[in-house]
ZARO-669901 format. One record per residue (C-alpha): residue in one letter; z, x, y. Coordinates in nm, 4 decimals, decimal comma. Layout:
<rs>
+-----+----------+----------+----------+
: res :       pz :       px :       py :
+-----+----------+----------+----------+
:   a :        Z :        X :        Y :
...
+-----+----------+----------+----------+
</rs>
This chain:
<rs>
+-----+----------+----------+----------+
: res :       pz :       px :       py :
+-----+----------+----------+----------+
:   m :  -0,3506 :  -1,2488 :   1,0547 :
:   k :  -0,3060 :  -1,2494 :   0,6620 :
:   g :   0,0159 :  -1,3708 :   0,5604 :
:   y :   0,1520 :  -1,5065 :   0,8897 :
:   l :   0,2189 :  -1,8492 :   0,8581 :
:   w :   0,3376 :  -2,0490 :   1,1578 :
:   t :   0,5930 :  -2,2682 :   1,0007 :
:   r :   0,9458 :  -2,3852 :   1,0736 :
:   a :   1,2343 :  -2,4701 :   0,8753 :
:   v :   1,2911 :  -2,7940 :   1,0931 :
:   a :   1,0499 :  -2,9863 :   1,3012 :
:   p :   1,1087 :  -2,9065 :   1,6758 :
:   e :   1,1964 :  -3,2618 :   1,7563 :
:   q :   1,4664 :  -3,2777 :   1,4648 :
:   a :   1,6418 :  -2,9165 :   1,5521 :
:   p :   1,9516 :  -2,9222 :   1,7188 :
:   a :   1,9476 :  -2,8088 :   2,1038 :
:   g :   1,8978 :  -2,4370 :   2,1343 :
:   a :   1,8288 :  -2,3803 :   1,7409 :
:   d :   1,4698 :  -2,3968 :   1,8030 :
:   w :   1,4342 :  -1,9996 :   1,8869 :
:   e :   1,6224 :  -1,9307 :   1,5644 :
:   s :   1,3943 :  -2,1272 :   1,3410 :
:   i :   1,1050 :  -1,9172 :   1,5011 :
:   a :   1,2709 :  -1,5992 :   1,4793 :
:   i :   1,3690 :  -1,6461 :   1,0977 :
:   d :   1,0185 :  -1,7603 :   1,0246 :
:   a :   0,8693 :  -1,4722 :   1,1942 :
:   v :   1,0588 :  -1,2309 :   1,0136 :
:   g :   0,9994 :  -1,4032 :   0,6842 :
:   n :   0,6486 :  -1,3739 :   0,7662 :
:   t :   0,6535 :  -1,0175 :   0,8637 :
:   i :   0,8531 :  -0,9300 :   0,5444 :
:   e :   0,5907 :  -1,1160 :   0,3298 :
:   f :   0,3104 :  -0,9026 :   0,5303 :
:   w :   0,4920 :  -0,6013 :   0,3919 :
:   g :   0,4785 :  -0,7297 :   0,0250 :
:   f :   0,8201 :  -0,8609 :  -0,0241 :
:   k :   0,9103 :  -1,2287 :  -0,0554 :
:   r :   0,9016 :  -1,4458 :   0,2618 :
:   n :   1,2314 :  -1,6105 :   0,2035 :
:   q :   1,3935 :  -1,2586 :   0,1550 :
:   g :   1,3138 :  -1,2046 :   0,5245 :
:   r :   1,4269 :  -1,5396 :   0,6179 :
:   v :   1,7755 :  -1,5168 :   0,4205 :
:   w :   1,8382 :  -1,1732 :   0,6163 :
:   a :   1,7361 :  -1,3029 :   0,9403 :
:   l :   1,9633 :  -1,6167 :   0,9400 :
:   l :   2,2507 :  -1,3684 :   0,8513 :
:   y :   2,1600 :  -1,1302 :   1,1050 :
:   l :   2,1206 :  -1,3684 :   1,4008 :
:   r :   2,4255 :  -1,5812 :   1,3276 :
:   d :   2,6268 :  -1,2736 :   1,2702 :
:   v :   2,8691 :  -1,4548 :   1,0532 :
:   v :   2,9272 :  -1,4534 :   0,6727 :
:   l :   2,7688 :  -1,7270 :   0,4857 :
:   t :   2,8119 :  -1,8733 :   0,1270 :
:   a :   2,5191 :  -1,9011 :  -0,0901 :
:   a :   2,5427 :  -2,2795 :  -0,0594 :
:   e :   2,5419 :  -2,2693 :   0,3318 :
:   i :   2,2213 :  -2,0467 :   0,2825 :
:   e :   2,0572 :  -2,2929 :   0,0670 :
:   k :   2,1473 :  -2,5864 :   0,3214 :
:   e :   2,0230 :  -2,3795 :   0,6268 :
:   l :   1,7227 :  -2,2748 :   0,5000 :
:   e :   1,6522 :  -2,5809 :   0,2702 :
:   l :   1,6152 :  -2,3423 :  -0,0441 :
:   s :   1,7206 :  -2,4261 :  -0,4122 :
:   k :   2,0462 :  -2,2727 :  -0,5431 :
:   g :   1,8405 :  -2,0607 :  -0,7694 :
:   g :   1,6144 :  -1,9166 :  -0,5476 :
:   v :   1,9047 :  -1,8330 :  -0,3218 :
:   s :   2,0797 :  -1,6548 :  -0,6176 :
:   m :   1,7719 :  -1,4546 :  -0,6980 :
:   l :   1,6815 :  -1,3505 :  -0,3120 :
:   l :   2,0502 :  -1,2730 :  -0,2435 :
:   r :   2,0422 :  -1,0509 :  -0,5755 :
:   d :   1,7373 :  -0,8785 :  -0,4478 :
:   l :   1,8457 :  -0,8522 :  -0,0845 :
:   e :   2,1817 :  -0,6752 :  -0,2365 :
:   r :   2,0041 :  -0,4320 :  -0,4225 :
:   w :   1,7940 :  -0,3302 :  -0,1279 :
:   g :   2,0933 :  -0,2785 :   0,0690 :
:   v :   2,0081 :  -0,5372 :   0,3413 :
:   v :   2,2643 :  -0,7888 :   0,2482 :
:   l :   2,6071 :  -0,7365 :   0,1774 :
:   r :   2,8494 :  -0,9551 :  -0,0539 :
:   v :   3,2240 :  -0,9982 :   0,0780 :
:   r :   3,5179 :  -1,1998 :  -0,0085 :
:   s :   3,8003 :  -1,2976 :   0,2108 :
:   p :   4,1515 :  -1,2560 :   0,0569 :
:   h :   4,2037 :  -1,6352 :   0,1080 :
:   d :   3,8815 :  -1,7678 :  -0,0098 :
:   s :   3,7596 :  -1,7379 :  -0,3886 :
:   s :   3,3918 :  -1,7738 :  -0,2694 :
:   w :   3,1746 :  -1,4549 :  -0,2138 :
:   r :   3,0051 :  -1,4811 :   0,1193 :
:   y :   2,7215 :  -1,2865 :   0,2530 :
:   k :   2,6384 :  -1,0657 :   0,5725 :
:   a :   2,3415 :  -0,9069 :   0,6951 :
:   e :   2,3341 :  -0,5238 :   0,7107 :
:   t :   2,2989 :  -0,4612 :   1,0979 :
:   n :   2,1955 :  -0,0957 :   1,0969 :
:   l :   1,7903 :  -0,1480 :   1,1222 :
:   m :   1,7340 :   0,2272 :   1,0635 :
:   k :   1,9658 :   0,2143 :   0,7562 :
:   m :   1,7713 :  -0,0608 :   0,6410 :
:   a :   1,4271 :   0,1010 :   0,7051 :
:   r :   1,5212 :   0,4427 :   0,5835 :
:   r :   1,6176 :   0,3026 :   0,2275 :
:   v :   1,3051 :   0,0874 :   0,1982 :
:   i :   1,0891 :   0,3849 :   0,2987 :
:   e :   1,2740 :   0,6117 :   0,0379 :
:   e :   1,2675 :   0,3902 :  -0,2449 :
:   r :   0,9131 :   0,2283 :  -0,2134 :
:   e :   0,6885 :   0,4089 :   0,0134 :
:   f :   0,7524 :   0,7761 :  -0,1212 :
:   s :   0,7151 :   0,6344 :  -0,4740 :
:   f :   0,3855 :   0,5026 :  -0,3910 :
:   i :   0,2653 :   0,8115 :  -0,1756 :
:   a :   0,3769 :   1,0154 :  -0,4601 :
:   r :   0,1558 :   0,7995 :  -0,7103 :
:   v :  -0,1665 :   0,8388 :  -0,4670 :
:   r :  -0,1157 :   1,2089 :  -0,4479 :
:   a :  -0,1057 :   1,2611 :  -0,8152 :
:   d :  -0,4162 :   1,0374 :  -0,8375 :
:   l :  -0,6091 :   1,2362 :  -0,5656 :
:   e :  -0,4940 :   1,5720 :  -0,7384 :
:   e :  -0,6298 :   1,4209 :  -1,0679 :
:   a :  -0,9524 :   1,3220 :  -0,8892 :
:   i :  -0,9837 :   1,6582 :  -0,7332 :
:   r :  -0,9381 :   1,8496 :  -1,0648 :
:   l :  -1,2019 :   1,6226 :  -1,2206 :
:   a :  -1,4640 :   1,6639 :  -0,9586 :
:   e :  -1,4111 :   2,0254 :  -0,9264 :
:   a :  -1,4435 :   2,0592 :  -1,3195 :
:   s :  -1,7832 :   1,8541 :  -1,3267 :
:   p :  -2,1058 :   2,0514 :  -1,2530 :
:   k :  -2,2582 :   1,7341 :  -1,0993 :
:   t :  -2,0070 :   1,6962 :  -0,8387 :
:   a :  -2,1387 :   1,8137 :  -0,4751 :
:   k :  -1,8979 :   2,0319 :  -0,2903 :
:   a :  -1,9131 :   1,7899 :  -0,0207 :
:   k :  -1,7709 :   1,5166 :  -0,2366 :
:   v :  -1,4664 :   1,7542 :  -0,3239 :
:   a :  -1,4418 :   1,8440 :   0,0436 :
:   r :  -1,3780 :   1,4612 :   0,1145 :
:   l :  -1,1224 :   1,4047 :  -0,1652 :
:   k :  -0,9362 :   1,7085 :  -0,0277 :
:   k :  -0,9365 :   1,5527 :   0,3056 :
:   m :  -0,7876 :   1,2534 :   0,1839 :
:   e :  -0,5221 :   1,4363 :  -0,0198 :
:   l :  -0,4494 :   1,5833 :   0,3201 :
:   l :  -0,3819 :   1,2517 :   0,4516 :
:   a :  -0,1481 :   1,1560 :   0,2034 :
:   e :   0,0607 :   1,4657 :   0,2587 :
:   a :   0,0579 :   1,4243 :   0,6287 :
:   t :   0,1751 :   1,0692 :   0,5958 :
:   e :   0,4221 :   1,1746 :   0,3385 :
:   k :   0,5436 :   1,4497 :   0,5988 :
:   a :   0,5482 :   1,2107 :   0,9020 :
:   l :   0,7644 :   0,9438 :   0,6778 :
:   r :   1,0145 :   1,2376 :   0,6021 :
:   l :   1,0062 :   1,3550 :   0,9762 :
:   f :   1,0841 :   0,9728 :   1,0576 :
:   l :   1,3687 :   0,9713 :   0,8389 :
:   k :   1,5103 :   1,3021 :   0,9687 :
:   t :   1,4714 :   1,2167 :   1,3521 :
:   s :   1,4232 :   0,8506 :   1,3599 :
:   r :   1,0984 :   0,9089 :   1,5426 :
:   l :   0,7551 :   0,8976 :   1,3768 :
:   d :   0,5132 :   1,1521 :   1,4972 :
:   v :   0,1606 :   1,0429 :   1,3926 :
:   g :  -0,0225 :   1,3540 :   1,5582 :
:   t :  -0,0742 :   1,4924 :   1,2290 :
:   l :  -0,2166 :   1,2180 :   1,0911 :
:   f :  -0,4842 :   1,1701 :   1,3683 :
:   g :  -0,6281 :   1,5201 :   1,2655 :
:   v :  -0,7252 :   1,3821 :   0,9150 :
:   f :  -0,9038 :   1,1052 :   1,0735 :
:   r :  -1,1608 :   1,3131 :   1,2646 :
:   s :  -1,5032 :   1,2839 :   1,1125 :
:   d :  -1,6678 :   1,5683 :   0,9354 :
:   e :  -1,8722 :   1,6419 :   1,2495 :
:   e :  -1,5808 :   1,6918 :   1,4521 :
:   a :  -1,3534 :   1,9213 :   1,2078 :
+-----+----------+----------+----------+
</rs>
């Protein structure tokens, strides 16, 4: 699968007893996040904080994941902006520490709202423009316009499914399947 690297932060023979599962899980999350178009190490940082369920300093994250100070700083800033990592400070400590957002639905909702909806809006706008231009051209066959309109329906159905998912935390793809039927079945 593209983007899925099987790497570990520490070689299995060097890992402390019981830590192998953590390394595999952290890298699996990092690879998944990278596949979705984010930075691999964003997923690794979040997974480390989530699995450990403790607050860590940037320096501790650097050491655990073998990342540079500047890299961790940028990753944490991005993760804070997405709301998946929270910055906290103990009254007895001057260092900032970081913890993972543990509400997975809240995280998914935020990413979908900020990223996927804007993408779908751009796709719909492009398809509307393509339909407008195709309908205005006397050379465009009606079948081509009909296909463009089916593509627009798919984008609309995707947007509706995502909105329903955000409201109910359930994803109903039934309406999407209707758009996938071939022209002969429709």
